[in-house]
N, C-alpha and C positions, 0 to 999 in steps of 0.2 A: 345296405340291406338291414335295416333296423326293425322291420316288421314284415308280416306275411303279405301285405298288399304290395310292398316293394318287390318281393319275390314274384308274386303273381304278375305284376306289370312287366318285369324283366323277362320271365319265361313266356308270357303271353305274346310278347313282341317277337319271339324267336321260334315258337312252336305252336301248333294247333292244339288247344287243350281239349281233352276228352271229358274229364271231370273238372268242374269249376264251382266248387262248393265254398262256403265261407272259410274253412280251414283245411281244405284238401283240393289239390289240383293234380292232374295227371296228363301225360303226353307220351308219344312214342319218340324215342331217341333213334335217329337213323344212324346205323353202323354200316360198315362196308359190306360188299357182296350181297346186296338186297336183304340185309338183316336189319331188324329194329328191336328195341327193348323198351318195354313199358316202364316209365319212371313215375313215381308218386311222391309228392311233396306235401307234408302236413305240418301243422304247428302243434307243438306240445308245450305244456307248462310244467316246470319242475316244482319240487317241494317248496323252494324258497321264492316262488313266483317268477323265476327267470324263464324266459321263453326260448324254445329250441325249434329249429327246423329239422324235420326228419326227411331224409331222402331215402327212398327204398325202391327196389325192383324185384318182382317175383321171379323165382328161378326154377321152381318145380314143386310137385306135390310132396307133402311130408311122408306119406305112406312109403315104406320101404327104405327110408333114409336112416342110416346108422347115427344115433345121437352122439356117440363118442367121437365120430369123425367130424360132426358139426362143431363140437366143442373144441377139438384140436384145430380145426380151421379158424375158429374165432381167436384162439390163443395165438396163432401165427400171423394173423392179419394186422396190418398197420392202419388200414382204412377199411371200414366196413365190418359188419358182423352179421351172422345168420340169426334170424328170428322166425317165429311162426305167426302167421296172421291168416284170417279166413279170406278166401278168394272164391266168390260165388258159393259160400256155405261150406267149403272144404278147407281143411288145414293145408297151408301152402308155405314153403320156405321162401323167405325174402332176404335179400342182401340189403342191409340198412346202414345208415350213418346219421348221427345226430350232431347238429352244430348249433352253438349259441349264436344268436343274431349279432351280438356285439363284436364277434370276430369274423363275420361273414361279409364279403363284398362280392361283386359280380364275377370277377375272375376266379375266386375261390369256389363259388357256387358252381360255375361252369366246370371247373376241374373235378369237383366231387361228382357231379352228374356224369361226366364222361368216364371217370375212373370206375364208378359203380356200374354204369351201363355196360361198359366193355367187360368187366369181370363177371357181371351178372349173366351176360350173353354166353361167355365161356362156360360158366357153371351150368347154365341151362342146357347147353349142348352136351356136356358130360353126363348130366342126369338123364337126358332124353336118349342118349346112346346106350344107357345101361352100364356104362363104364364104372368101375369101382374105385376111381381115383379121387373122389371127394374125400 
């Protein structure tokens, strides 16, 4: 997986794409118990011209979320971090991971997608229930 087109080809052969833009694709990752999680993949370019793949999943609206808890969550995570992006014009928490293409192969991409998708679904359920454990 040395470029975004290789990622698009791999993901498109396994999932139905919802967004299929030049540097952004998305699909629903099927999880157990009739659950699914939206996954977004986008290409980013770093300062030195190195290209990254960002894998992200929305987990809940930013409103009402304690920023200190989000920062503590980021500090404790080994894979993934919380960030804010707009979703339909509203600030929304996303669980994200950035990977350099040079260290990305198909099994690693699948691992990251499934890990973020599962964790994102758990976090989304916590936020939706109003639980204060984030």
